[in-house]
C-alpha positions, 0 to 999 in steps of 0.5 A: 906062264902056261905054254901050249905044247907047240908054244915056246918062250922066245924072250922076256923084258923088264918094263915099268908103268908108263913104259912103251913096248916095241915088237919088231917082226923079221919082215920089218913090221912093228907095233909100239904101244904103252905097257898100260895095254898089257894086263897083269896075268896070273902064273897060269895065264897063257899071255897076250898077243902083242903083234900079228906075225902070221907068215912072219916071225918075231925078231925083237922086243924092245922096251923104251922107258918113260922119260928116257932119251933112248934111240933105236938101232936095228940091223939087218941080215945083210949088214945094214944098220939104221938108227931111229928116233922113237918120236918117229914111231907111231903108236899102234894097237897091240894085236895088229900087223903094224907099220914098217920100220924101213922101206923094203927093196924087193930085189934085195930084201932086208930082214931084221936081225937085231934091235936095241935101245941105246942112250947116246952113242959115245963108246958104243960099238959093234965088235967082231973078229976083224974090228969094230964099228962105232954106233955114232957112225950109223946115221939116223934115218926116217921110216921111209928109208931103207938101211945104211950101206952095209957094214962088213961084220962077221956073223957072230958080232957083239954089241959092246960099251967101253964105259958101263957106268950109265947102264940102268939098273933094274928097279925092284918092286915088291910083289903084292901079298897073295899074287902068286897064290892059286885062285882056283883050288880043286 
């Protein structure tokens, strides 16, 4: 992928046909749309705009696989957590500011620190130097709610799973012949 001088690659995700892409800004706005809106690009292409962040910045990219029963979990810089059903999210267009994932409290604003899809919560936890927080303790909340009561996690916490047997493997798809060949020879 060709980047301009002041651009940088911040993240990449694996997706398949008919999956859904969720882009989340630091301020809590999201765009949720089908991967069908993303066109295949040649290696020299500069990409496509997925969310309009202007004075905001991208905080997370999440892919929801077709037919999965995944949930979304987000955390804020203040230690608040929230689990959301994907069915609560409204599909949006690709290059828009988007809709809010949570109600922002002006006196003590939350900023998105982390977002991840999860399948069920058995054995999932956040771990830091002082202990663990089970994901099943984090309540489901609608988009009109702010975050849960803050959990006291240290800054460098990690997301762990006791049993890794149900983690999805990447599907390898053959690249069409000639896909990576240069098309504009000089």
